[in-house]
C-alpha positions as CSV (number, residue, x, y, z in Angstrom):
1,M,-7.8,-22.7,-12.8
2,N,-10.6,-20.3,-13.4
3,F,-9.4,-16.7,-13.4
4,N,-12.8,-15.2,-14.3
5,L,-14.3,-12.8,-11.8
6,A,-17.4,-13.7,-9.9
7,P,-20.4,-11.5,-10.6
8,E,-20.0,-9.7,-7.3
9,Q,-16.4,-9.0,-8.1
10,K,-17.2,-7.7,-11.6
11,L,-19.8,-5.4,-10.1
12,L,-17.3,-4.1,-7.5
13,D,-14.7,-3.5,-10.3
14,D,-17.2,-1.7,-12.5
15,S,-18.7,0.4,-9.7
16,L,-15.3,1.6,-8.6
17,A,-14.3,2.4,-12.2
18,R,-17.5,4.4,-12.7
19,L,-17.0,6.4,-9.5
20,L,-13.4,7.2,-10.3
21,A,-14.2,8.1,-14.0
22,D,-16.9,10.5,-12.8
23,H,-15.1,12.1,-9.8
24,Y,-11.3,11.5,-10.2
25,S,-9.8,13.1,-13.2
26,F,-6.1,14.1,-13.1
27,E,-7.2,17.7,-12.3
28,H,-9.4,16.4,-9.4
29,R,-6.3,14.6,-8.1
30,K,-4.2,17.7,-8.1
31,A,-6.9,19.6,-6.2
32,H,-7.3,16.8,-3.6
33,S,-3.5,16.7,-3.1
34,A,-3.5,20.5,-2.5
35,G,-6.2,20.2,0.2
36,P,-5.6,20.6,4.0
37,D,-5.3,16.8,4.5
38,G,-3.7,16.1,1.1
39,W,-6.8,14.1,0.1
40,S,-10.5,14.5,-0.3
41,R,-13.0,13.8,2.5
42,D,-15.8,13.8,-0.1
43,I,-14.1,11.1,-2.1
44,W,-13.5,9.1,1.2
45,A,-17.2,9.3,1.9
46,R,-18.0,8.0,-1.6
47,F,-15.6,5.1,-1.0
48,A,-17.5,4.4,2.2
49,G,-20.8,4.5,0.3
50,L,-19.4,2.0,-2.2
51,G,-18.4,-0.3,0.6
52,I,-14.7,-0.6,-0.2
53,L,-13.6,0.8,3.2
54,G,-15.2,-2.1,5.1
55,L,-14.4,-4.7,2.4
56,P,-11.4,-6.4,4.1
57,F,-13.0,-6.8,7.5
58,A,-15.1,-9.8,8.7
59,E,-18.9,-9.3,8.7
60,E,-19.1,-10.2,12.4
61,D,-16.8,-7.2,13.1
62,G,-18.8,-4.8,11.0
63,G,-17.1,-5.2,7.6
64,F,-18.2,-6.9,4.4
65,G,-16.0,-10.0,4.5
66,G,-14.1,-9.4,1.3
67,S,-11.3,-11.6,0.0
68,A,-7.8,-10.8,-1.0
69,V,-8.9,-10.8,-4.6
70,D,-11.5,-8.2,-3.8
71,T,-8.7,-6.0,-2.3
72,M,-6.6,-6.7,-5.4
73,L,-9.4,-5.4,-7.6
74,V,-9.8,-2.2,-5.5
75,M,-6.1,-1.5,-5.5
76,Q,-5.9,-2.0,-9.3
77,G,-8.7,0.5,-9.7
78,L,-7.0,3.0,-7.3
79,G,-3.8,2.6,-9.2
80,R,-5.4,3.4,-12.5
81,S,-6.6,6.8,-11.2
82,L,-3.5,7.5,-9.0
83,V,-5.8,7.9,-5.9
84,V,-4.2,9.8,-3.1
85,E,-6.8,8.9,-0.4
86,P,-5.5,6.8,2.5
87,Y,-7.0,3.5,1.5
88,L,-3.7,1.6,1.7
89,A,-2.8,3.2,5.1
90,T,-6.3,2.7,6.6
91,A,-7.9,-0.4,5.2
92,V,-4.8,-2.5,4.3
93,L,-2.0,-1.6,6.6
94,A,-3.6,-0.4,9.9
95,G,-6.7,-2.5,8.9
96,G,-4.6,-5.6,8.5
97,A,-3.1,-5.1,12.0
98,L,-6.6,-4.7,13.3
99,R,-7.9,-7.8,11.6
100,H,-5.0,-10.0,12.7
101,A,-4.1,-8.6,16.1
102,G,-7.0,-6.5,17.3
103,T,-9.1,-7.4,20.4
104,A,-12.8,-7.8,20.1
105,A,-13.3,-4.5,21.8
106,Q,-10.9,-2.7,19.4
107,K,-12.7,-4.2,16.4
108,R,-16.1,-3.2,17.7
109,E,-14.9,0.4,18.1
110,M,-12.9,0.8,14.9
111,V,-14.2,-1.4,12.2
112,P,-17.7,0.1,11.9
113,A,-16.2,3.6,12.0
114,I,-13.6,2.8,9.3
115,A,-16.3,1.2,7.1
116,A,-18.5,4.3,7.5
117,G,-15.7,6.6,6.5
118,E,-15.6,8.2,10.0
119,M,-12.2,7.1,11.0
120,T,-8.8,6.8,9.3
121,A,-5.7,5.0,10.6
122,A,-2.1,4.5,9.9
123,F,0.6,1.9,10.6
124,A,3.7,3.3,12.2
125,Y,6.3,0.5,11.9
126,L,9.4,2.1,10.2
127,E,12.1,3.9,12.1
128,P,15.0,6.1,10.9
129,Q,17.5,3.2,11.2
130,S,15.3,0.3,10.0
131,R,15.3,0.8,6.2
132,Y,13.4,-2.4,5.0
133,D,13.6,-4.3,8.3
134,A,10.3,-3.8,10.0
135,L,11.6,-5.8,13.0
136,D,14.4,-3.4,13.7
137,V,12.6,-1.6,16.5
138,A,14.1,0.9,18.9
139,T,10.9,2.4,20.1
140,T,10.1,1.1,23.6
141,A,7.0,0.3,25.5
142,R,7.5,-0.1,29.2
143,R,5.1,-1.2,31.9
144,E,4.2,1.3,34.6
145,G,1.6,-0.2,36.8
146,D,-1.3,-1.3,34.6
147,D,-0.3,1.2,31.8
148,W,2.1,1.1,28.9
149,V,4.5,4.1,28.3
150,L,5.9,4.6,24.8
151,H,9.1,6.4,23.9
152,G,10.7,6.6,20.4
153,R,10.4,7.8,16.9
154,K,8.7,6.5,13.7
155,C,9.2,7.8,10.2
156,V,7.5,7.8,6.8
157,V,4.2,6.8,8.3
158,L,1.8,6.8,5.3
159,H,-0.9,9.4,6.0
160,G,0.1,9.4,9.6
161,D,-0.3,13.2,9.9
162,S,-4.2,13.0,9.5
163,A,-4.8,9.5,10.9
164,D,-7.3,9.3,13.8
165,R,-5.7,6.1,15.1
166,L,-2.1,4.9,14.9
167,V,-1.0,1.3,15.1
168,V,2.6,1.6,16.6
169,S,5.2,-1.2,16.9
170,A,7.3,-0.9,20.0
171,R,9.8,-3.1,21.9
172,V,8.7,-4.4,25.2
173,E,11.9,-6.4,25.8
174,G,15.1,-7.5,24.2
175,G,17.6,-5.9,21.8
176,R,16.8,-3.6,18.9
177,R,17.0,-6.3,16.2
178,D,15.7,-9.2,18.2
179,R,12.7,-10.9,16.6
180,E,11.1,-11.6,20.0
181,G,9.9,-8.8,22.2
182,I,7.9,-6.6,19.8
183,G,4.4,-5.4,20.6
184,L,1.7,-3.5,18.7
185,F,-0.3,-0.7,20.4
186,L,-3.2,1.5,19.4
187,V,-2.5,5.2,19.9
188,G,-4.8,8.1,19.3
189,G,-3.5,10.6,16.7
190,Q,-4.0,13.4,19.2
191,A,-2.8,11.6,22.3
192,E,-0.6,13.4,24.8
193,G,3.0,12.9,24.0
194,V,2.5,12.3,20.3
195,S,4.1,14.8,17.9
196,R,3.5,14.5,14.2
197,R,5.3,16.3,11.3
198,G,3.5,15.7,8.1
199,Y,4.9,16.3,4.6
200,P,4.1,15.5,1.0
201,T,5.8,12.5,-0.6
202,Q,7.2,12.5,-4.1
203,D,4.2,10.7,-5.5
204,G,1.6,13.1,-4.2
205,L,0.6,11.2,-1.1
206,R,1.3,12.2,2.5
207,G,3.8,10.9,5.1
208,A,4.6,11.8,8.6
209,D,7.4,11.4,11.2
210,L,6.2,10.7,14.7
211,S,7.8,11.4,18.1
212,L,6.5,9.4,21.0
213,D,7.5,11.1,24.3
214,G,6.1,9.3,27.3
215,V,2.8,8.3,25.6
216,R,0.8,6.7,28.3
217,L,-1.7,4.0,27.2
218,P,-4.0,1.7,29.1
219,A,-3.5,-2.1,29.0
220,S,-6.4,-2.3,26.6
221,A,-4.4,-0.5,23.9
222,A,-2.2,-3.5,23.3
223,M,-2.9,-5.5,20.2
224,G,-2.1,-9.2,20.1
225,E,0.3,-10.6,22.6
226,P,2.9,-7.9,23.7
227,G,6.3,-9.2,22.8
228,A,5.1,-11.8,20.2
229,C,3.9,-9.6,17.3
230,A,6.8,-10.2,14.8
231,D,4.9,-12.8,12.8
232,L,1.8,-10.5,12.7
233,I,3.8,-7.6,11.5
234,E,5.3,-9.6,8.7
235,Q,1.9,-11.0,7.7
236,V,0.4,-7.5,7.5
237,L,3.3,-6.2,5.4
238,D,3.2,-9.2,3.1
239,E,-0.5,-8.7,2.5
240,A,0.1,-5.0,1.9
241,A,2.9,-5.8,-0.5
242,A,0.6,-8.0,-2.5
243,A,-2.0,-5.1,-2.5
244,V,0.5,-2.5,-3.8
245,A,1.7,-4.9,-6.5
246,A,-1.9,-4.9,-7.7
247,E,-1.9,-1.0,-7.5
248,A,1.2,-1.0,-9.6
249,V,-0.5,-3.1,-12.3
250,G,-3.3,-0.6,-12.5
251,A,-0.9,2.3,-12.8
252,M,1.1,0.4,-15.5
253,E,-2.0,-0.4,-17.5
254,V,-2.8,3.3,-17.8
255,L,0.8,4.4,-18.4
256,T,1.2,1.8,-21.2
257,S,-2.1,2.8,-22.8
258,M,-1.1,6.5,-22.6
259,T,2.2,5.8,-24.3
260,L,0.7,3.7,-27.1
261,D,-1.8,6.5,-27.8
262,Y,1.0,9.0,-27.8
263,I,3.3,7.2,-30.3
264,K,0.3,6.6,-32.6
265,T,-0.4,10.4,-32.8
266,R,3.0,12.1,-32.3
267,E,4.5,12.7,-35.8
268,Q,8.1,13.0,-36.8
269,F,9.6,13.1,-40.3
270,G,6.0,13.3,-41.6
271,R,4.7,10.1,-40.0
272,P,3.6,8.9,-36.6
273,I,6.6,7.7,-34.5
274,G,4.7,4.5,-33.8
275,K,5.4,3.5,-37.4
276,F,9.1,3.1,-36.5
277,Q,9.8,-0.6,-35.8
278,V,12.2,0.1,-32.9
279,L,9.5,2.0,-31.0
280,Q,7.0,-0.8,-31.7
281,H,9.4,-3.2,-30.1
282,R,9.8,-1.0,-27.0
283,A,6.0,-0.7,-26.7
284,A,5.7,-4.5,-27.0
285,D,8.3,-4.9,-24.3
286,M,6.3,-2.5,-22.1
287,Y,3.2,-4.7,-22.5
288,I,5.1,-7.9,-21.8
289,A,6.5,-6.3,-18.5
290,L,3.0,-5.3,-17.6
291,E,1.6,-8.8,-18.1
292,Q,4.4,-10.4,-16.2
293,A,3.7,-8.1,-13.2
294,R,0.0,-8.8,-13.5
295,S,0.6,-12.6,-13.3
296,M,2.9,-12.2,-10.3
297,A,0.5,-9.8,-8.5
298,L,-2.3,-12.4,-8.8
299,F,0.2,-15.1,-7.6
300,A,1.0,-13.0,-4.5
301,T,-2.7,-12.2,-3.9
302,L,-3.7,-15.9,-4.0
303,N,-0.9,-16.8,-1.5
304,A,-1.1,-13.7,0.8
305,G,-3.5,-15.4,3.2
306,S,-1.7,-18.7,3.2
307,A,-1.3,-20.3,6.6
308,D,2.1,-21.5,5.5
309,A,4.3,-18.4,6.3
310,V,7.2,-19.6,4.1
311,Q,4.9,-20.1,1.1
312,R,3.4,-16.6,1.6
313,R,6.8,-15.0,1.9
314,R,8.1,-16.7,-1.2
315,A,5.1,-15.7,-3.3
316,V,5.2,-12.1,-2.1
317,A,9.0,-11.7,-2.5
318,A,8.8,-13.2,-6.0
319,A,6.0,-10.8,-6.9
320,Q,7.9,-7.8,-5.5
321,V,10.9,-8.7,-7.6
322,Q,8.9,-8.8,-10.8
323,T,6.7,-5.9,-10.0
324,G,9.6,-3.7,-9.1
325,R,11.5,-4.5,-12.3
326,S,8.3,-4.1,-14.5
327,A,7.4,-0.8,-12.8
328,R,10.8,0.6,-13.4
329,Y,10.9,-0.6,-17.0
330,V,7.4,0.6,-17.9
331,G,8.0,4.0,-16.3
332,Q,11.3,4.6,-17.9
333,Q,10.1,3.6,-21.3
334,A,7.0,5.8,-21.0
335,V,9.2,8.8,-20.3
336,Q,11.6,8.0,-23.1
337,L,8.9,7.5,-25.7
338,H,7.0,10.6,-24.6
339,G,10.1,12.8,-24.6
340,G,10.2,16.0,-22.6
341,I,6.5,16.1,-21.9
342,G,6.8,12.9,-20.0
343,M,8.4,14.6,-17.0
344,T,6.3,17.8,-16.8
345,M,4.1,18.4,-13.8
346,E,1.2,19.2,-16.1
347,Y,1.1,15.8,-17.7
348,A,-0.1,12.7,-15.9
349,G,2.5,10.4,-17.3
350,G,5.3,11.6,-15.0
351,H,3.1,11.3,-12.0
352,Y,2.4,7.6,-12.8
353,F,6.1,7.1,-13.0
354,K,6.6,8.7,-9.6
355,R,4.0,6.5,-8.0
356,L,5.5,3.4,-9.6
357,T,8.9,4.4,-8.4
358,M,7.6,4.8,-4.8
359,I,5.8,1.5,-5.0
360,E,9.0,-0.2,-6.1
361,S,10.7,0.7,-2.8
362,L,7.7,0.9,-0.4
363,F,8.2,-2.5,1.2
364,G,11.6,-3.3,-0.2
365,D,13.1,-2.9,-3.7
366,A,13.6,-5.7,-6.2
367,D,17.1,-6.4,-4.9
368,H,16.0,-6.7,-1.3
369,H,13.2,-9.1,-2.2
370,L,15.5,-11.1,-4.5
371,A,17.9,-11.6,-1.6
372,R,14.9,-12.5,0.6
373,L,13.7,-15.0,-1.9
374,T,17.2,-16.6,-2.1
375,L,17.3,-17.0,1.7
376,L,13.8,-18.7,1.5
377,G,15.2,-21.2,-1.0
378,G,13.5,-19.8,-4.1
379,I,9.9,-20.2,-5.2
380,G,10.1,-24.0,-4.6
381,S,9.3,-27.0,-6.7
382,D,5.7,-27.2,-5.5
383,W,4.7,-24.4,-7.9
């Protein structure tokens, strides 16, 4: 199999790297996080100019028709610079729901606006009781005439406090944990009955808790077939999990490089600590963990769009197991080898570790996905 990038993909990778090198230092990141939205509108406009905001969407909908590998390259680049802008929330999570479940009218309205950097979106699927089970939905959507009326709560909605549009999962029928009976709905961020409480997350991004109190929506706000959106939700989250695995690889690349540079220059007992064999072994193990995660992130990416749902879930679960374990190992070793400076707020290393820790549990930790993979019968003999 040829793993070389196509010329267009190489250009995309290089262009994003140059943009971030010029405009996204660690000091820039701190300033963006301290802004009113927790991210930079100027950087968002630069992303739009580069074309990455419209990358995942089909050309006929106003996007650029990018592949899963293109998204992987973008997420790796964002991971290298610890980008706090809502790319994952808008283009991958809410954007994934729009691509798979949006009506033609919804796509006409939203895709060009997202691609131009004029609209952000968020996917509200988690609830206080659901933990890693996105299909544990207590929020309700009830018919009243031609309208839908939503009641319930959503939590830890990535960048949900500033999103212009919210994709909300809600139950139209059945019990809280039933697979059938779940719908997806487009809700305006400022819609009547929507209350948002935003807060910073541990890794410098933003989250929000939502309260939906009698939010009235027209029939046209429904996405997909109301009551039959469970498979769509799982597909969106699997694609997003593959994307954040790529982001983790980008973050681990930089953290491993920072650690190697540090042990080559930090002196103890009159010599660089990198001369001590035990530390060389630990640095080598960090590199091995990074490369294992890279291979599995690519594996998940290549299978994220599979029409075979079981194959897709197996690949993503296996990648999440390895990425989670690698992220934790690389982060812990980086802090240990840096010593006290590794956990200071003024040094970037600790911030990479925080982001890797959040990625590890974002769509389920390694133990969760190992159990999921076991239930799916393992990776399978066809790989």
